[in-house]
C-alpha positions in Angstrom: 121.9 114.4 -1.5 118.1 114.4 -1.7 115.7 117.3 -1.4 111.9 117.4 -1.0 110.5 121.0 -2.0 107.2 122.3 -0.7 105.7 125.2 -1.4 106.1 128.6 0.6 110.1 127.7 0.3 110.3 124.6 2.5 112.6 122.0 2.1 114.2 119.0 3.8 117.5 117.4 2.6 120.6 115.6 4.0 122.7 117.1 6.4 126.9 118.3 5.7 129.3 119.2 7.8 128.6 122.7 7.3 125.1 122.1 8.6 126.3 120.9 12.5 126.2 124.2 14.3 122.8 124.5 13.1 121.8 121.1 14.1 123.5 121.7 17.6 121.7 125.3 18.1 118.2 123.6 17.2 118.5 120.2 19.2 119.5 122.3 22.1 117.0 125.0 21.9 114.2 122.6 21.4 115.0 119.8 23.9 116.7 122.0 26.7 119.5 120.0 26.8 122.3 119.9 29.1 126.4 119.8 28.4 126.5 115.9 28.5 123.6 115.4 26.2 124.7 117.9 23.8 128.2 116.4 24.0 127.0 113.0 22.8 125.3 114.9 19.9 128.3 117.2 19.2 130.1 113.5 18.5 127.8 111.9 16.3 128.8 111.3 12.6 126.0 113.4 10.5 125.8 111.1 7.6 122.2 109.8 8.9 121.1 113.6 9.8 118.5 115.8 7.6 118.0 119.1 8.1 114.4 121.2 7.3 114.8 124.9 5.8 112.3 127.2 5.5 113.2 130.6 3.3 116.7 129.4 3.2 117.1 129.1 6.9 117.7 125.9 8.5 115.0 125.7 11.3 114.3 122.1 11.9 116.2 118.6 11.8 115.9 114.8 12.7 118.4 111.8 12.6 117.4 108.4 10.8 119.9 105.7 11.8 119.9 102.9 9.7 119.6 99.2 11.5 120.1 95.9 9.9 117.9 93.4 12.1 118.2 90.0 11.7 115.0 87.8 11.5 116.4 84.4 11.3 117.4 83.9 7.8 116.1 87.3 6.8 117.6 90.5 7.4 115.6 93.8 7.2 116.3 97.3 7.5 114.7 99.4 10.3 114.9 103.6 10.3 115.6 104.6 13.8 114.3 108.2 14.0 115.1 110.6 16.5 116.0 113.9 17.6 112.6 115.4 15.6 113.1 119.5 16.4 111.8 122.6 15.1 113.2 125.9 16.5 111.0 127.2 19.3 109.9 130.1 17.3 108.7 127.8 14.2 106.6 125.3 16.3 103.2 125.2 16.0 103.2 126.1 12.5 103.0 122.9 10.7 106.9 122.7 9.8 107.1 119.7 12.2 104.1 118.1 10.0 105.9 118.6 6.9 109.2 117.2 8.2 108.0 114.3 9.3 105.9 113.9 6.1 109.2 114.2 4.0 111.0 111.6 6.2 108.8 109.1 5.8 108.7 109.6 2.1 112.6 109.4 1.7 112.1 106.0 4.0 109.9 104.5 1.5 112.4 105.4 -1.3 115.5 104.3 0.3 115.0 100.6 1.2 113.4 101.0 4.5 111.5 98.5 5.8 110.1 99.3 8.8 110.7 102.7 11.3 110.6 103.4 15.0 110.7 106.3 17.4 109.4 107.5 20.6 107.3 110.3 21.4 104.1 112.2 21.4 101.2 109.5 20.2 98.9 112.4 18.8 101.7 113.9 16.6 103.3 110.9 15.2 100.3 108.6 14.6 99.5 111.0 11.6 102.6 109.5 9.7 101.3 106.0 10.1 103.6 105.5 13.6 101.4 102.9 15.9 102.0 102.3 19.9 104.1 99.2 20.2 105.0 97.4 23.4 108.4 98.2 24.8 110.5 95.5 27.1 113.2 95.7 29.6 114.5 93.7 32.5 114.8 95.9 35.7 117.5 95.1 38.1 117.0 95.8 41.6 120.6 96.3 43.4 120.6 95.0 46.7 123.8 95.0 49.2 122.6 91.4 49.9 123.6 90.1 46.1 126.6 88.2 46.1 130.0 90.4 45.4 132.6 88.8 42.8 135.3 91.1 43.8 136.3 94.1 46.2 138.5 95.8 43.5 136.8 98.8 41.8 139.6 99.6 39.0 139.3 98.1 36.2 142.9 97.3 35.6 141.9 95.2 38.7 139.2 92.8 37.6 138.6 89.6 38.7 139.4 86.2 37.3 138.6 86.2 33.5 136.8 89.4 33.3 138.4 91.7 31.1 138.1 95.5 29.3 137.2 95.2 26.0 140.2 96.5 24.0 139.7 97.7 20.6 143.1 96.9 18.8 142.9 93.8 20.3 139.8 91.9 20.4 137.8 94.1 17.8 137.7 91.5 15.5 137.1 88.3 17.7 134.5 90.0 19.1 132.3 91.0 16.0 132.9 87.2 15.4 131.8 85.9 18.4 128.6 88.3 18.2 127.7 87.9 14.5 127.5 84.3 15.2 125.2 84.0 18.2 123.0 86.6 16.8 122.0 84.2 14.1 119.9 82.5 17.1 118.1 85.9 18.1 115.2 87.5 16.5 115.7 91.6 16.1 119.5 91.5 16.9 121.2 94.2 15.1 123.8 92.6 12.7 126.3 95.4 13.8 126.7 95.9 17.5 127.5 99.3 17.3 130.5 101.3 19.2 131.0 101.8 22.7 133.2 103.5 24.9 136.5 101.3 25.9 135.3 100.3 29.4 132.3 100.1 28.6 132.4 96.6 27.2 133.4 93.6 29.1 134.5 90.2 28.1 134.2 86.8 29.7 136.8 84.5 28.8 138.4 80.9 29.4 141.0 79.6 28.2 142.1 82.7 26.2 138.4 82.4 24.5 135.7 85.0 24.6 133.0 83.2 26.0 130.4 86.0 27.0 130.2 89.6 26.7 128.3 92.9 28.2 127.8 96.3 26.8 126.5 99.0 29.2 126.2 102.9 29.0 126.2 105.3 31.9 124.6 108.4 32.8 124.7 111.3 35.7 120.6 110.7 36.1 117.7 108.6 34.8 116.2 109.5 31.4 112.9 107.4 31.8 111.8 104.2 33.8 113.5 101.9 31.1 117.0 104.3 31.4 118.5 104.0 34.1 121.7 105.4 35.1 123.3 102.2 33.9 121.4 100.4 30.9 123.1 97.3 29.7 121.8 96.9 26.0 124.5 94.0 24.8 124.7 90.5 26.4 126.0 87.4 24.8 127.0 84.6 25.5 127.5 81.0 25.1 125.0 78.7 26.2 127.0 75.8 27.5 128.4 79.0 29.8 126.1 80.1 32.1 128.7 81.5 34.4 130.1 84.1 31.7 126.3 85.6 32.2 126.4 85.6 35.4 129.6 86.8 36.6 129.1 89.4 34.0 125.9 90.6 34.9 126.9 90.5 39.2 129.8 92.5 38.0 127.6 95.5 36.8 125.3 95.0 39.7 128.3 95.4 42.0 129.9 98.3 40.3 126.0 100.2 40.6 126.1 99.3 44.1 129.2 100.8 44.8 127.8 104.1 42.6 125.0 104.3 44.8 122.8 103.4 41.9 119.4 101.7 43.1 118.4 100.2 39.7 119.6 98.9 36.3 117.5 98.3 33.3 118.5 96.0 30.3 117.5 95.9 26.8 118.0 92.2 26.7 115.6 89.5 25.4 112.9 87.7 27.8 114.4 84.1 26.9 113.5 81.2 28.8 117.3 80.4 29.7 118.3 84.3 30.5 115.1 84.3 33.1 116.4 80.8 34.5 120.0 81.7 34.7 119.1 85.5 36.3 116.7 83.4 38.8 119.6 81.4 39.9 121.4 84.0 41.1 120.7 86.5 44.1 119.8 89.2 41.9 116.1 90.5 42.2 114.6 91.6 39.1 111.6 92.2 37.2 110.6 91.5 33.3 108.5 94.7 32.1 106.6 95.1 29.1 104.8 98.4 28.7 102.0 99.8 26.7 99.9 103.0 25.8 100.5 106.3 26.9 100.6 110.1 26.0 103.8 109.5 24.7 105.0 105.9 23.6 107.4 103.5 21.7 105.9 103.5 18.2 106.4 101.1 15.2 105.3 101.2 11.4 105.7 99.2 8.2 107.4 101.6 5.7 107.7 99.4 2.8 105.1 96.5 3.0 106.1 94.6 -0.1 110.2 95.1 0.4 109.8 94.1 3.9 108.1 90.7 2.8 110.3 90.2 0.0 113.2 90.2 2.7 111.2 87.8 4.8 111.1 84.8 2.3 114.5 83.4 2.9 113.2 83.0 6.5 109.6 82.1 5.7 111.5 79.0 3.5 113.3 77.9 6.2 110.6 77.7 8.9 108.6 75.7 6.0 111.6 73.8 5.5 112.4 72.7 9.3 108.5 71.5 9.7 108.9 69.5 6.6 106.2 70.8 4.9 105.6 71.0 1.1 102.6 72.3 -0.7 101.7 74.4 -3.7 99.3 77.3 -2.5 98.6 80.9 -3.3 98.5 82.9 0.3 96.9 86.6 0.4 98.7 88.6 3.1 96.7 91.7 4.4 98.1 94.4 6.8 95.2 97.2 7.8 96.6 100.1 5.9 99.4 98.8 4.3 97.5 96.4 1.2 97.7 92.8 0.5 100.4 90.8 -1.2 100.1 87.3 -2.7 103.2 84.8 -2.0 102.8 81.5 -4.0 104.7 78.4 -2.2 105.9 75.8 -4.5 107.1 72.6 -2.2 109.1 74.6 0.1 110.0 77.4 -1.9 108.0 80.9 -1.8 107.9 83.8 -4.3 105.6 87.3 -4.9 103.4 86.6 -7.6 101.2 89.5 -9.1 97.6 87.0 -9.5 94.6 87.8 -7.3 93.5 84.3 -6.9 94.2 82.5 -3.7 93.9 79.3 -1.2 94.8 81.1 2.0 94.2 84.4 3.3 96.0 86.1 6.5 94.8 89.6 7.6 96.4 91.2 10.1 96.6 94.6 12.0 99.8 96.6 11.5 100.3 95.9 15.6 99.8 92.2 15.3 101.6 91.5 12.2 104.8 93.4 13.2 104.6 91.5 16.5 104.2 88.6 14.8 107.4 88.9 12.3 109.2 90.3 15.3 108.5 86.8 17.1 106.5 88.7 20.3 103.2 86.7 19.6 102.7 83.6 17.5 100.0 83.2 14.9 98.3 80.2 17.3 97.9 83.2 19.9 95.8 85.3 17.4 93.5 82.2 16.0 92.9 81.8 19.7 92.1 85.2 20.9 89.6 85.8 17.8 88.7 82.2 17.5 88.7 82.5 14.0 87.3 78.9 11.8 90.1 78.0 9.5 90.8 74.6 8.2 93.8 72.5 9.7 96.1 72.7 6.9 95.6 76.8 7.0 96.0 76.9 10.7 99.2 74.6 10.3 100.9 76.9 7.9 100.0 79.7 10.2 101.7 78.5 13.1 104.7 77.5 11.1 105.3 80.5 9.3 104.6 82.8 12.4 106.0 81.5 15.6 106.8 83.0 19.0 110.9 83.4 19.2 113.4 84.4 21.7 113.4 88.1 20.9 116.6 90.6 21.1 114.8 94.0 22.8 117.0 96.9 22.1 116.3 97.7 18.5 112.4 97.8 18.6 111.5 99.2 22.0 
């Protein structure tokens, strides 16, 4: 357990099971949640929750989920902050500020590299968070779309589409997903927990060739959270039929339920776009920016983040056949500078302050670069930077645009 003590009798600490009733009360009153939403909160494990005390009374809470994200050969730790709440009668008295300051400090000292949340920019920007784009695919449900089956009950699923059965399928599914996740930047190492019936498998010759995970709700919570939200889609690249049948099946279920759209947190990869384009499903690729409330990210621990990225940087050098001896100064606005020594195609952090190449980015652009949303080449032309050929080549190799999983950063 950790405790951050402030003047005036305030403290933030990790929650215990004894705090559950207080957390439920605070969340319900702060967000005015209905019974369905409160049921979701009630079922959560409290290991990721933190409570904020004032004069020995719990008046606030928040949740910091720990996600391991893959970036090629590297793994980084993201803190997903949510349910930030203070009892209404204590709002506007600086308690929310003290709670968030302590939460960011705690993440910095507990091996977190980046953090994400969604909320009011005016408030959360005070703690280092910046607006960050959000991506999702929007599928419009149409009666003109081809129907795989007229069956509505899961026990009558057609052909090779099956319901996930945890007892029989869990090990095979986790192996299938972890193998495919190596190909996608930003993909969570662990796919999470789903209700049986909310994961569908596509099999050929009794072998998993594709999987889709989705969530349902009785109402739309936002533009990117429809009543049906697909947040996991993995399939063998030589089996596009798996992709088509799984997505079309969800479309048909939405049509039968009179739901007019589906949102998907899946990559904007050329392959996925092409496969969807070869179906009768009408869809949009949506990327949102700005707003008073926004998706927000920040670098929590710059040194730790860069150190964890080194295996992927080295892999990119090796794949490009680059061997050199250079020292790079990497600077990110408001986060400082790190010196990286390249010898051959190996890289390490060094202390010296002499360097051959200087890469300098805003926090927004650095996060977009490491996640593969943009490339160094795009930034180079945007800013029309005058650089020698070796610097330009090294930048394009270290920071390419990649296929990016959408759900964990936006």
